[in-house]
DRENDO-223223 format. One record per residue (C-alpha): y, x, z; residue in three letters. Coordinates in steps of 0.05 Angstrom, whole numbers. Layout:
N
pt y Y, x X, z Z, resn ALA
...
//
This chain:
241
pt y 2969, x 698, z 2192, resn MET
pt y 2983, x 630, z 2156, resn HIS
pt y 2950, x 566, z 2146, resn PHE
pt y 2936, x 557, z 2071, resn ASP
pt y 2957, x 484, z 2080, resn ALA
pt y 2974, x 434, z 2137, resn VAL
pt y 2953, x 357, z 2127, resn PHE
pt y 2991, x 323, z 2176, resn THR
pt y 3007, x 246, z 2189, resn GLY
pt y 2933, x 233, z 2164, resn GLY
pt y 2879, x 188, z 2195, resn ARG
pt y 2822, x 233, z 2191, resn PHE
pt y 2752, x 214, z 2219, resn ARG
pt y 2717, x 279, z 2248, resn THR
pt y 2644, x 260, z 2252, resn MET
pt y 2650, x 296, z 2320, resn ASP
pt y 2629, x 242, z 2372, resn PRO
pt y 2669, x 277, z 2425, resn GLU
pt y 2734, x 285, z 2380, resn ARG
pt y 2720, x 227, z 2330, resn PRO
pt y 2797, x 227, z 2301, resn GLU
pt y 2852, x 274, z 2291, resn ALA
pt y 2919, x 264, z 2252, resn HIS
pt y 2931, x 340, z 2229, resn SER
pt y 2887, x 395, z 2202, resn ILE
pt y 2902, x 463, z 2180, resn GLY
pt y 2864, x 502, z 2123, resn VAL
pt y 2845, x 565, z 2112, resn ILE
pt y 2805, x 592, z 2062, resn ASP
pt y 2778, x 524, z 2048, resn GLY
pt y 2755, x 510, z 2106, resn ARG
pt y 2789, x 464, z 2173, resn ILE
pt y 2804, x 520, z 2228, resn ARG
pt y 2850, x 469, z 2268, resn ALA
pt y 2864, x 399, z 2286, resn LEU
pt y 2925, x 366, z 2313, resn ASP
pt y 2967, x 398, z 2362, resn ASP
pt y 2932, x 468, z 2347, resn ASP
pt y 2962, x 462, z 2280, resn VAL
pt y 3025, x 483, z 2304, resn THR
pt y 3007, x 549, z 2326, resn ARG
pt y 3009, x 590, z 2254, resn LEU
pt y 3064, x 564, z 2202, resn PRO
pt y 3040, x 543, z 2141, resn ALA
pt y 3043, x 564, z 2062, resn HIS
pt y 3038, x 488, z 2042, resn ARG
pt y 3051, x 428, z 2093, resn THR
pt y 3030, x 352, z 2069, resn TYR
pt y 3052, x 293, z 2100, resn ASP
pt y 2991, x 240, z 2086, resn LEU
pt y 3046, x 179, z 2112, resn GLY
pt y 2986, x 152, z 2154, resn GLY
pt y 2936, x 150, z 2099, resn ALA
pt y 2865, x 163, z 2113, resn PRO
pt y 2826, x 220, z 2091, resn ALA
pt y 2756, x 234, z 2076, resn VAL
pt y 2709, x 292, z 2058, resn PRO
pt y 2712, x 301, z 1979, resn ALA
pt y 2641, x 262, z 1955, resn PHE
pt y 2582, x 308, z 1928, resn ASN
pt y 2557, x 279, z 1865, resn ASP
pt y 2485, x 290, z 1861, resn VAL
pt y 2473, x 272, z 1791, resn HIS
pt y 2529, x 290, z 1751, resn HIS
pt y 2528, x 323, z 1682, resn HIS
pt y 2599, x 349, z 1676, resn LEU
pt y 2591, x 388, z 1613, resn SER
pt y 2567, x 323, z 1576, resn MET
pt y 2621, x 282, z 1611, resn ARG
pt y 2680, x 336, z 1594, resn GLY
pt y 2652, x 329, z 1519, resn GLN
pt y 2655, x 254, z 1521, resn ARG
pt y 2726, x 255, z 1561, resn LEU
pt y 2754, x 305, z 1502, resn ASN
pt y 2725, x 266, z 1451, resn GLY
pt y 2752, x 201, z 1409, resn VAL
pt y 2753, x 146, z 1465, resn ASP
pt y 2709, x 87, z 1445, resn LEU
pt y 2703, x 45, z 1503, resn ARG
pt y 2720, x -21, z 1514, resn ALA
pt y 2790, x -14, z 1552, resn SER
pt y 2811, x 30, z 1489, resn THR
pt y 2770, x -5, z 1440, resn VAL
pt y 2767, x -86, z 1421, resn SER
pt y 2737, x -91, z 1356, resn SER
pt y 2700, x -55, z 1311, resn MET
pt y 2761, x -48, z 1268, resn GLU
pt y 2795, x -15, z 1327, resn ASP
pt y 2739, x 36, z 1329, resn LEU
pt y 2741, x 48, z 1254, resn TYR
pt y 2814, x 60, z 1257, resn ASP
pt y 2808, x 107, z 1318, resn ALA
pt y 2751, x 150, z 1275, resn VAL
pt y 2806, x 147, z 1223, resn ALA
pt y 2855, x 172, z 1254, resn ALA
pt y 2812, x 228, z 1281, resn ALA
pt y 2791, x 247, z 1214, resn ALA
pt y 2866, x 254, z 1194, resn ARG
pt y 2874, x 307, z 1253, resn ASP
pt y 2809, x 344, z 1235, resn ALA
pt y 2791, x 401, z 1190, resn GLN
pt y 2748, x 378, z 1132, resn PRO
pt y 2673, x 392, z 1156, resn GLY
pt y 2699, x 390, z 1230, resn GLU
pt y 2654, x 347, z 1274, resn TRP
pt y 2684, x 291, z 1297, resn ILE
pt y 2652, x 259, z 1362, resn TYR
pt y 2662, x 198, z 1395, resn GLY
pt y 2633, x 159, z 1455, resn SER
pt y 2630, x 96, z 1496, resn GLY
pt y 2617, x 44, z 1448, resn TYR
pt y 2586, x -17, z 1472, resn ASP
pt y 2559, x -61, z 1421, resn GLN
pt y 2557, x -113, z 1465, resn ASN
pt y 2642, x -118, z 1461, resn LYS
pt y 2641, x -110, z 1399, resn LEU
pt y 2604, x -172, z 1364, resn ASP
pt y 2542, x -153, z 1382, resn ASP
pt y 2545, x -101, z 1323, resn ALA
pt y 2536, x -31, z 1318, resn HIS
pt y 2579, x 15, z 1273, resn PRO
pt y 2554, x 29, z 1203, resn LEU
pt y 2551, x 94, z 1162, resn ALA
pt y 2572, x 68, z 1106, resn ALA
pt y 2639, x 50, z 1136, resn GLU
pt y 2647, x 116, z 1182, resn LEU
pt y 2642, x 146, z 1112, resn ASP
pt y 2700, x 105, z 1087, resn ARG
pt y 2748, x 132, z 1141, resn ARG
pt y 2715, x 204, z 1152, resn ALA
pt y 2685, x 224, z 1083, resn PRO
pt y 2700, x 295, z 1089, resn ASP
pt y 2675, x 300, z 1168, resn ASN
pt y 2613, x 289, z 1200, resn PRO
pt y 2617, x 232, z 1257, resn VAL
pt y 2577, x 228, z 1316, resn TRP
pt y 2589, x 171, z 1358, resn LEU
pt y 2547, x 164, z 1423, resn GLU
pt y 2532, x 95, z 1456, resn HIS
pt y 2557, x 81, z 1524, resn VAL
pt y 2490, x 87, z 1555, resn SER
pt y 2474, x 155, z 1517, resn GLY
pt y 2409, x 136, z 1497, resn HIS
pt y 2433, x 119, z 1423, resn MET
pt y 2489, x 136, z 1376, resn GLY
pt y 2512, x 120, z 1302, resn VAL
pt y 2522, x 182, z 1253, resn ALA
pt y 2554, x 172, z 1180, resn ASN
pt y 2529, x 199, z 1119, resn SER
pt y 2563, x 269, z 1118, resn ARG
pt y 2528, x 281, z 1190, resn ALA
pt y 2460, x 260, z 1160, resn PHE
pt y 2478, x 309, z 1099, resn GLU
pt y 2493, x 364, z 1153, resn VAL
pt y 2430, x 351, z 1185, resn ALA
pt y 2383, x 365, z 1118, resn GLY
pt y 2379, x 293, z 1087, resn PHE
pt y 2418, x 286, z 1023, resn ALA
pt y 2411, x 214, z 1018, resn GLU
pt y 2402, x 164, z 1075, resn LEU
pt y 2336, x 141, z 1042, resn SER
pt y 2317, x 204, z 1064, resn GLU
pt y 2316, x 203, z 1140, resn VAL
pt y 2250, x 202, z 1164, resn PRO
pt y 2218, x 146, z 1227, resn ASP
pt y 2217, x 191, z 1288, resn VAL
pt y 2164, x 183, z 1342, resn ASP
pt y 2188, x 160, z 1404, resn GLY
pt y 2261, x 136, z 1375, resn GLY
pt y 2279, x 90, z 1329, resn HIS
pt y 2324, x 99, z 1260, resn VAL
pt y 2359, x 32, z 1251, resn ALA
pt y 2355, x 18, z 1169, resn ARG
pt y 2393, x -30, z 1122, resn THR
pt y 2359, x -99, z 1103, resn GLU
pt y 2321, x -71, z 1049, resn ASP
pt y 2282, x -23, z 1101, resn GLY
pt y 2291, x 42, z 1057, resn ARG
pt y 2360, x 64, z 1083, resn THR
pt y 2386, x 91, z 1147, resn ALA
pt y 2443, x 48, z 1165, resn ALA
pt y 2468, x 106, z 1219, resn GLY
pt y 2446, x 83, z 1289, resn LEU
pt y 2397, x 121, z 1321, resn VAL
pt y 2365, x 114, z 1385, resn GLN
pt y 2322, x 159, z 1440, resn GLU
pt y 2292, x 213, z 1403, resn ARG
pt y 2314, x 203, z 1339, resn ALA
pt y 2388, x 224, z 1361, resn MET
pt y 2358, x 291, z 1360, resn ASP
pt y 2366, x 294, z 1275, resn LEU
pt y 2441, x 296, z 1293, resn ILE
pt y 2452, x 326, z 1366, resn THR
pt y 2400, x 376, z 1348, resn GLY
pt y 2442, x 405, z 1283, resn VAL
pt y 2513, x 404, z 1323, resn TYR
pt y 2484, x 435, z 1393, resn LYS
pt y 2488, x 484, z 1421, resn PRO
pt y 2571, x 481, z 1426, resn LEU
pt y 2612, x 542, z 1430, resn PRO
pt y 2618, x 569, z 1503, resn VAL
pt y 2685, x 566, z 1493, resn ASP
pt y 2685, x 489, z 1480, resn ASP
pt y 2640, x 471, z 1540, resn ILE
pt y 2684, x 510, z 1588, resn VAL
pt y 2737, x 469, z 1563, resn ARG
pt y 2695, x 414, z 1574, resn HIS
pt y 2673, x 433, z 1640, resn LEU
pt y 2753, x 435, z 1663, resn ARG
pt y 2769, x 377, z 1633, resn THR
pt y 2710, x 340, z 1673, resn ALA
pt y 2727, x 385, z 1742, resn SER
pt y 2797, x 354, z 1741, resn GLU
pt y 2776, x 281, z 1729, resn GLN
pt y 2727, x 288, z 1778, resn ALA
pt y 2770, x 315, z 1835, resn LEU
pt y 2819, x 255, z 1813, resn ARG
pt y 2764, x 217, z 1832, resn GLU
pt y 2751, x 249, z 1897, resn GLY
pt y 2687, x 285, z 1873, resn ILE
pt y 2693, x 361, z 1901, resn GLY
pt y 2628, x 383, z 1875, resn SER
pt y 2567, x 366, z 1837, resn ILE
pt y 2493, x 373, z 1823, resn THR
pt y 2480, x 390, z 1751, resn GLU
pt y 2407, x 351, z 1746, resn PRO
pt y 2394, x 385, z 1681, resn SER
pt y 2426, x 440, z 1627, resn ILE
pt y 2472, x 382, z 1597, resn GLY
pt y 2486, x 399, z 1524, resn ASN
pt y 2434, x 463, z 1515, resn SER
pt y 2418, x 526, z 1554, resn PRO
pt y 2482, x 555, z 1536, resn VAL
pt y 2515, x 507, z 1582, resn ASP
pt y 2490, x 559, z 1644, resn LEU
pt y 2527, x 616, z 1615, resn HIS
pt y 2584, x 562, z 1600, resn ALA
pt y 2592, x 547, z 1674, resn TYR
pt y 2580, x 621, z 1702, resn LEU
pt y 2644, x 642, z 1654, resn THR
pt y 2679, x 576, z 1678, resn ALA
//
């Protein structure tokens, strides 16, 4: 028998009052099977020297939309750390459009109007950067987003003047009050998200992989999915993943 992995030179808090600290642990099948000197009783497939660093168990995040996070990570990054101006945002959409096939959805997330001179992107400007692609840009809050004319067209509205008001939501309009400007909030988001969802299972599995790898880098070892993030298809995608 071998340890799958041995971690030495660390500072481990065991949460056991009779043995509160350890410097080495041996792991078999994902479980800690030995501490300190007992670790030397078996060979190990892999050994890691932590160099005196503290180690804690991975966290369980009790509210983590894993597939949604993966979709955001795999989309166009519009966070303030990446996009510092509205022109940067439009340039990012244009770059994505150059790499996309005609008719392919361009999805971006993380934009914050508070970091963009209190302005939301406009459908007309997105049309200039991605005339052949439906565009959906999710706000950093997840409670609003901006679509271009092509996205509204795919949703069944050939003209922006045809986009209706939605109970429990808000459709921002141009100064004349008759034409959708691009921004939709809360339940009005369903006008757009209801068109491109459910995502293909293979895409959701890819998003789950991306989000899982990021979670592990952040010390998150398990999550509780508070709801099926994108659609009921997520459940099948989780089982597939």
